[in-house]
C-alpha positions as CSV (number, residue, x, y, z in Angstrom):
1,X,0.0,0.0,0.0
2,X,1.1,3.6,-0.3
3,X,-0.1,7.1,0.5
4,X,0.8,10.5,1.6
5,X,1.1,11.6,5.2
6,X,1.9,15.0,6.6
7,X,4.6,14.5,9.2
8,X,4.1,16.9,12.1
9,X,7.1,15.9,14.3
10,X,9.0,19.1,13.4
11,X,8.0,22.5,12.2
12,X,8.7,21.7,8.5
13,X,5.5,19.5,8.2
14,X,6.8,17.4,5.3
15,X,4.3,15.7,2.9
16,X,5.8,12.3,3.1
17,X,5.2,9.6,0.5
18,X,5.0,6.3,2.3
19,X,4.9,2.6,1.2
20,X,4.0,-0.2,3.6
21,X,2.6,-3.7,3.8
22,X,0.4,-5.3,6.4
23,X,3.2,-5.5,9.0
24,X,5.8,-2.8,8.4
25,X,6.7,0.5,6.8
26,X,8.8,-0.3,3.7
27,X,9.9,3.1,2.4
28,X,9.4,6.8,2.8
29,X,10.2,9.6,0.5
30,X,10.3,13.4,0.7
31,X,11.0,13.5,4.4
32,X,13.4,16.3,5.4
33,X,14.5,14.8,8.7
34,X,15.2,11.5,10.3
35,X,12.2,11.7,12.7
36,X,9.7,11.1,10.0
37,X,10.2,7.3,9.8
38,X,8.9,6.6,13.3
39,X,6.1,9.2,13.0
40,X,4.8,7.8,9.7
41,X,5.0,4.2,11.0
42,X,3.0,5.1,14.1
43,X,0.4,7.0,12.0
44,X,-0.1,3.9,9.8
45,X,-0.1,1.1,12.4
46,X,-1.0,2.8,15.8
47,X,-2.3,6.3,15.4
48,X,-2.6,8.1,18.7
49,X,-3.8,11.5,19.9
50,X,-3.5,13.6,23.0
51,X,-6.9,14.6,24.2
52,X,-7.3,18.1,25.7
53,X,-10.6,19.4,27.0
54,X,-12.2,20.7,30.2
55,X,-14.2,19.0,33.0
56,X,-16.6,20.5,35.5
57,X,-15.4,21.7,38.9
58,X,-17.3,21.3,42.2
59,X,-16.6,23.8,45.0
60,X,-14.2,25.9,43.1
61,X,-14.1,29.6,42.0
62,X,-14.3,28.6,38.3
63,X,-16.8,26.2,36.7
64,X,-14.3,24.3,34.5
65,X,-10.7,23.0,34.7
66,X,-8.5,22.2,31.7
67,X,-7.3,18.6,31.5
68,X,-5.4,16.4,29.1
69,X,-4.4,12.8,28.7
70,X,-1.0,12.0,30.3
71,X,0.0,10.4,27.0
72,X,-1.7,9.9,23.6
73,X,-4.6,7.5,23.4
74,X,-5.5,5.3,20.4
75,X,-7.1,7.6,17.8
76,X,-10.2,5.3,17.7
77,X,-10.8,5.9,21.4
78,X,-10.9,9.7,21.3
79,X,-14.7,9.9,21.3
80,X,-15.0,7.3,24.1
81,X,-12.6,9.4,26.2
82,X,-14.4,12.6,25.5
83,X,-17.8,11.0,26.3
84,X,-16.4,9.8,29.7
85,X,-14.9,13.1,30.5
86,X,-18.2,14.9,29.7
87,X,-19.6,13.2,32.8
88,X,-16.7,14.0,35.2
89,X,-16.9,16.6,38.0
90,X,-13.6,17.3,39.7
91,X,-13.5,18.4,43.3
92,X,-11.5,21.6,44.1
93,X,-8.8,22.3,45.1
94,X,-7.0,21.0,42.1
95,X,-3.3,21.3,41.3
96,X,-1.6,21.0,37.9
97,X,-0.7,17.3,37.4
98,X,-3.5,15.9,39.7
99,X,-5.0,12.8,38.2
100,X,-8.6,13.6,37.4
101,X,-9.5,10.3,35.8
102,X,-7.4,7.1,36.2
103,X,-7.3,4.7,33.3
104,X,-9.7,6.7,31.1
105,X,-12.0,4.5,29.0
106,X,-9.8,1.4,29.9
107,X,-6.8,2.8,27.9
108,X,-4.4,2.6,30.9
109,X,-3.8,6.3,30.5
110,X,-4.7,8.9,33.1
111,X,-6.3,12.3,32.6
112,X,-4.5,15.1,34.4
113,X,-5.3,18.7,35.3
114,X,-3.4,21.4,33.4
115,X,-4.5,24.3,35.7
116,X,-4.7,25.0,39.4
117,X,-8.1,25.6,40.9
118,X,-8.3,26.8,44.5
């Protein structure tokens, strides 16, 4: 198989031509840095995204706190993660880095606060 993938690892954002089979990346062309190979392989075989959003806050001076997944989740799980987070209410006080949801949607990945709330 083959196709084009925009590599976003560095600011250049190369439009990389890739060739792969069912198991591995075979070749890439038009990449301007050595980081493209790993990025393109992961986009083909295990695409992941960091989810950033807000959750409701109970007993705090603001109604919402920003959160993100501690590491990227499988791309196919993004909507499941968002749906679970839509139901979450975090209790103030909250400190940056506090785990708001452990093992979100069974991914093994935590959701952490990215803002302090008194």
